[in-house]
C-alpha positions as CSV (number, residue, x, y, z in Angstrom):
1,M,52.2,-11.7,81.7
2,M,52.0,-7.9,81.0
3,F,48.3,-7.9,81.9
4,I,48.9,-9.5,85.3
5,S,51.7,-7.0,86.0
6,W,49.3,-4.2,85.2
7,L,46.8,-5.6,87.6
8,V,49.4,-6.0,90.4
9,L,50.6,-2.5,89.8
10,G,47.1,-1.2,89.8
11,L,46.2,-3.1,93.0
12,I,49.2,-1.7,94.8
13,A,48.9,1.8,93.5
14,G,45.2,1.8,94.3
15,M,45.7,0.5,97.8
16,I,48.3,3.2,98.5
17,A,46.1,5.9,97.0
18,K,43.1,4.6,99.0
19,A,45.1,4.7,102.2
20,V,46.3,8.3,101.6
21,V,43.2,9.8,99.9
22,G,40.6,7.7,101.6
23,G,37.2,6.6,100.2
24,G,37.2,4.4,97.2
25,G,35.4,1.1,97.4
26,G,36.0,-2.7,97.7
27,W,39.1,-4.5,96.3
28,L,37.7,-4.6,92.7
29,V,37.1,-0.8,92.7
30,T,40.6,-0.3,94.2
31,V,42.2,-2.4,91.4
32,L,40.2,-0.6,88.7
33,L,41.0,2.9,90.1
34,G,44.6,1.9,90.5
35,V,44.9,0.6,86.9
36,L,43.0,3.7,85.6
37,G,45.3,5.9,87.7
38,A,48.4,4.3,86.2
39,V,47.0,5.0,82.7
40,V,46.0,8.5,83.5
41,G,49.3,9.2,85.3
42,G,51.2,7.8,82.4
43,W,49.2,9.9,79.9
44,I,49.6,13.1,81.9
45,S,53.3,12.6,82.6
46,S,54.1,11.9,79.0
47,L,52.0,14.9,77.9
48,L,53.5,17.4,80.3
49,F,57.0,16.0,81.0
50,G,57.8,13.5,78.2
51,I,58.0,10.8,80.8
52,S,56.2,7.6,80.2
53,L,55.6,4.4,82.1
54,R,58.6,2.1,81.7
55,G,59.2,-1.4,83.0
56,F,57.3,-2.9,85.9
57,W,60.4,-2.6,88.2
58,N,61.2,1.0,87.3
59,P,60.6,3.4,90.2
60,I,59.3,6.1,87.9
61,T,56.6,3.8,86.8
62,W,55.5,3.2,90.4
63,I,55.6,6.9,91.3
64,I,53.5,7.9,88.2
65,A,51.0,5.1,88.8
66,I,50.6,6.1,92.5
67,L,50.2,9.8,91.7
68,G,47.7,8.9,89.0
69,G,45.9,6.7,91.6
70,F,45.7,9.7,93.9
71,L,44.1,11.8,91.2
72,V,41.6,9.1,90.0
73,T,40.6,8.2,93.6
74,F,40.2,11.8,94.5
75,V,37.9,12.4,91.5
76,Y,36.0,9.2,92.2
77,N,35.4,10.3,95.8
78,K,34.1,13.7,94.6
79,V,31.8,12.2,92.0
80,T,30.4,9.6,94.4
81,K,30.4,12.0,97.4
82,K,32.7,9.8,99.5
83,S,35.2,11.3,101.9
């Protein structure tokens, strides 16, 4: 069940990041970038602020995942030269 919730979180975070940052790819790339963004966001927030990803319904988890999705999508666009 936890795996499915990570995919749902990644999909939603990736779609929001794609809508704001732009670029990205198809739905599979959006999910992968969103999940990777959640992991990167969780890692950075725990490293810098001591805040980690919590439960699926916790608003902090969603904010961290979406901000991580922004970062990962931005880097992906720069690496693949998408706008």
